[in-house]
N, C-alpha and C positions, 0 to 999 in steps of 0.2 A: 745559157745552155736554152736550147727551143725542147718545147714543151709540144708535140707532135698533138694528140689529144687532150682533154682534159674535160673528163667528164661528172656532170653534178648526179646524184642517185639518192632522191628523195631533198634536194640542199637545190638552192638555188647558187648556180658560183659566182660570185660578184668579179665586179674590177677589180676589188681588193684584194680579196681572194689570191685568184689569179693573178695579179703581180705578185704576192707575196713569196706565193709557190715558185712563180719563175727567178727570184732574187734568193731564196733561198737553196733552190737545185742549184742554180748557177755557184756555188761551189765547192759544185762538181765538175764545173769547169778542166777543175787540174789534172780528170779525168778525160777530159774531151776526145782524146785519140782511140779512147775507146769507147766509148757512148754514140751509139749510132742515134737514137732519139727516144722518146721519152714520151708512155702515156702513165696521164694522174688522174684515179679516181675517188670523187668524194663523195662522202654519203654524213644523212647525218638519223642518229636511231635514238630518240628519248627516251627510247623504253627501255635502254640499258645506264643502266646507275652508273651516275662518277664520268665516264666518259664515252660520250654517246657520235663522238666525232668521230669518222674514220679515214685514212688519207692512206689508199695505197700506188704505191708507184715502180713502172716495170719500167726498165733501161733495158733496149736493147744493144748488147753488146756482139762482138766480131765472134762470131760461135757460139754465143749463148746467150742468157736473158738473166739480168739479174733485178732481183725483186723484192720491195719490202711496202711493209702495212704497219702501222701504226691507231693507235686510238688514243685521243687524248678530251680534254674538257671541251676546248673547242676545236673548231680548225686549225686555228692556227696555231696551236701548242703538239695536234698531230701530224703535221708538217715540221717543224721543229723535228720530233722525235724519228720522223723517219727518215729524214734528209741523216740525222747523227749515223742513224741503221744502215743505209746506203754508203756514207763513206767508208765504216767498217769495210759490209764488204765488197767494193770497188779496192780497197787496198790488199784484201787478202787474193782478188783476183788480178790483178796487180801482181804481187809476189811471185804468185801461182803463173804466170805469161814470162815472166822473167827467169826460172825458174825454168820451164821447160824450156825456153830458148839455149839457156844455157845445159841444161841437165846435173841442176845441183836445188837443192833443195833450198826455198829462200832463206834469208839471214831473217831473225826476227826486226823488224823497226824497235827503236829506242822504248818511247809508248807502251809499245806491243809486248813486253818482257816478260809479264807474267800469265797471259795468253798463248793459250799451245795450239797449231794448230789440229786442225781435226782427222783422225785418219781412218780408214778402214783396219776394222783391229778384228774381224769376223766377216766369212762366206755359209753364207747358208744356205741348204740344195736343198730344193725337195718336189715333189711329182706336181703337177696342175695339174687337178683336178678339172672336170666342167663341172659347170653349177650355175645356178641362174644369183645375180646380185641377190636378194634377200637370203640362199643358203650361205654366200658368199658373209651377210654381215651378221648372221647365225653364227658362223664360224670365228669369227670376230674379236663375238660378243666374248662367246664361250672361252675362247684364248687368252681373253682382259687386254688384245693388242688397240691399237689405236689405225692399223691400218692392216689390209688384208687382198694379198694377189691374188689370182685365180685365172682360168679359163672358163670366159661367160660365154654360157650354152646359145643361148641369144645373138649370137654378134660373131662367135667362135674368135674374140680375140682374146689375147693376153691382157686384162682390165684389174685395177685398185679399188679397192673401197679406201674411205678409211671417215674414221670421226669428227666432223669439223667442233670446231670453236663453241656453234650454237647445240652441242648435238643432235643437231640430221647426219646425214650421210654422204659422202661424197662418193664423184667415183669418176675416175681417166681411164680414159681408154687412148689407144692411139689413132690422131689423123689419117692419117697417112697411109695406112693399111688396107 
C-alpha cells in the first residue's frame, strides 16, 4: 500500500517507523481495489499514562473514507492495533458494497458469525433551533448526550458539537456550504 502522507505530531517519524507502518498497512492490500490512498498521523503525548502513542489512519475509498485511531504503549503497538481495526472496517465496507450491488444483505463471514451488522433502529426528528456553539454545548450537557445538532447562529449552518475523549468539545460543520 502506498502511504500518501505520513505526519508526525510531537514525534519524529523515523525510517523504521515509516517502514513498519507501510509493512503493516500492506496487509490491507487485498482490499486495494477499494483503497485510493492513505494518510497516517503519528503522535506521542507522555502526559497520558499507559498509552502515550497514538496512530490515526484515514483510507480514502471510492465514495467515502475509512478511518481508525488507536493508542498503544509505543507507536509500533498502536500501528498493530489500528491495522486490525481497519481490516475489520474494510471487510464490512466490502460486504456492504457487494450487498449494494446485488441488493441482498451480506452473508456473515465465518470468523464474524458472533458479530452482527449494526443497523438503524430509530429515527428521531426535531426542530433545529438557532443557537451559538456555547449554548449548544450547554444544551448537550443538560441532555447528557455526547453530541448535539443545531443551527449555528454565527454561520447559519447546521453544525454538530461533540464531546471529545480529552474532555474538550469539537464541532463539525459542512465545508461545502
